[in-house]
N, C-alpha and C positions, 0 to 999 in steps of 0.2 A: 659341487656346491662350494662357494667361497665362504670361509669362516672369518667372521669379523671380530673385532676386539671384544665386543660384548658377549660373544659366544664362548670364549675361553673362561673356565672357572677361576683362573688366576686373576682375571680382570673385572669380574662381576662386582658391581657396587662400589667401584673406585672412581675417583675423578679422572677426567679425560687426560689430564697432563700426566698422571701416573701411568695410565694405560699406554700412552704413547712412549713414555720413558722405558717401560718394561718391554714393549715391542722392539724398540731400538736396541736395548740391552740384549734381548734374545738374538737379534741378528748378529751382534758383535760376538756373543758367545759362540754362535754357530761358526762364524769365520775363524775365531781363535781355535776352536776345537778341530775344524778341518785342517788348519795349519799344523796342529799338534799331531793329528793322525798322519799327515804327510811326513813330518820331520821324524817321527818315531818309526815310520815304515810299517805300520800295521795295515791289515786288510779289513776293509769295512764294506758292508753290504749297502743296499739301497734303502732310502726312507728313514734313516736314523734321525733321532731327535736328542737335543740336549737342553737342559735348563741349568745354567751355570757352566763352568769349564772344569772338566775332570783333570786329575793328575795322572799322567801315563809315563811309565818308565819301562823301556824295553832294552835289555842288554844284548850285545852282539851275539848272534847265533840262536836267538830265541824267536818264537813265532807267536803272533797275536792275531786272532781272527774274530771279528764281530759280524754277526749275521744281519739279515734284513730287518728293518724296522726296530732296531734296538733303541731303547730310551735310557739315557743317563741323566739322573736327577742330582745336581750338585748345588741346588739352591733351596734353603729351608721353606721358602714361601710356595714352592712348586709342588709340595706334597703335604697331605693332610696332617700327618704325624710329625712333620719336620725332620730335619737331619742335623747331625752335629758337625759334619764336614762334607767336603765334596767327594765324588766317586774317585777312588784310587785304584789304579791297575798297575801292578809291578810284576815284571817277569824277568827272572834271572837268566844267566847264560845257559843255553841249551834248554830252557824251559819252554812250555807251550801253554797258552791260554786260548781256549776255543769257546765262544759264546754263540748260541744258536739264534734262530729267528724269533722275533716278537718277544724279546726278553726285556724286563724292566729292572733297573738298578737304582736304588735311592740311597745315596751316601754310602754305598757299599765299598768295602776294601777287599781286593782279591790279590793274593800274592802267590805266584806260581814259580816254584823252583824246578819241579819235575813236570807236572801236568795238572791243569784244572780244566775240566770239560763241563760245560753247562748246556743242557739241551734246549729245545724249542719251548716257547711260551712259559718260561720260568719267571717267577716274580720273587725278587729279593726285597724284603721289607727294610725299613729304615735302619741304617748302620749295621747291616749284616757283614760279618767278616768270614772270608774263606781263605784258607791257607793250606798248602801241602808241605809245610816245613815247621820245625820248632822255632825257627827264626835265629837261634843261636845254638852253639854247641852245648850239649849237656855236661861236658867236662868243665869244671870250674876254671882250670888253668887256661882254657881256650875261649871261654865264653865272651870275654870283654872285647877282644880285638880280632877274632877270627871271622866275623861276619856270618853270612848265611852258610849253614852246613851244606854239603853236597846233596843233591837230590837222589832219590831212590825210587825205582818203579812201583814198589808197594806203597809209596806215600801219595800216589796220584789220587786226586779227588774227582769223582764223577757224580753229576747231578742230572737225573733223567728229565725227560720231557714233562711239562705241566706240573712241575713242583712249585710249591709256595713255601718260602722260608720266612717265618715271622721276624718282626723287628728285633734287632740287637742279638740275634743268634750268632753262634760261632760254629763253623764247619771246619773240622780239623783234618790233619793229614790222614790219608787212607780212607776217608769217608766215602760211602757210596749210597746215595739216596735214590731209591727206585722211582720210576715214572709215576706221576699222579699223587705223590705223597705231600702231606702238609706237616710242616715243622712249627710247633708253637713258639711264641715269642720268647726271647732270652734263653733259648735252649743251647746245649753244647752237644754237637753231633760228633760221635765217634763210631767208627765201624760202619756196618751196613743197616740201612732202613729199607725194608721190603717195599715193593711197589704198592701204591694205593693205600698207604698207611697214614695214620695220624700219630705223630710222635712229639713228645715234649719232655723237658726236664734237663737236669744236669747230673749225669749224662742223659741224653734223650733216650726215652724208652717208648716202645710202641703202645699206644693206648687204645687203638681201634683200627 
């Protein structure tokens, strides 16, 4: 079945000129993103969608894999709660970022120095941040100019299948969120969340 302009919730109730403009902008976004995928050398599955253009940085020696039917939302109008910035994917030297099938990201920031693995059917709410690094050295004399610290295996982040992470949550280095779990909005995830749990807070604690 062919989907028309009036069938997309982004276009409902808007003048035809705006609908046509958004459709054209969507096609340009897709072309620009496909070119970015190609230039950064990442592996992308079938059926991906973008709203707006993500920022992608992949250092030499790193790997980035996006599964089938991944959706990257980088435009505030394309999601009910809005977003404060585009999707940002950054992978350092020797780092690995793996995103499964049917995953949705809305203004998400993911930074992988060692490894970030996201399972299938995961939803990341608006402006979620996931990182497997402190970002800078903890030593004051090295903090300003040393850049990202070296990765470590125990810093890897794993998010299981069917996880939903609420808006503006942060998932920090070494976190492991079990399959089927729900993380409340604005939570700080440290350590392990068991499968099929509901967790929230700073730091996130299992509530049910």
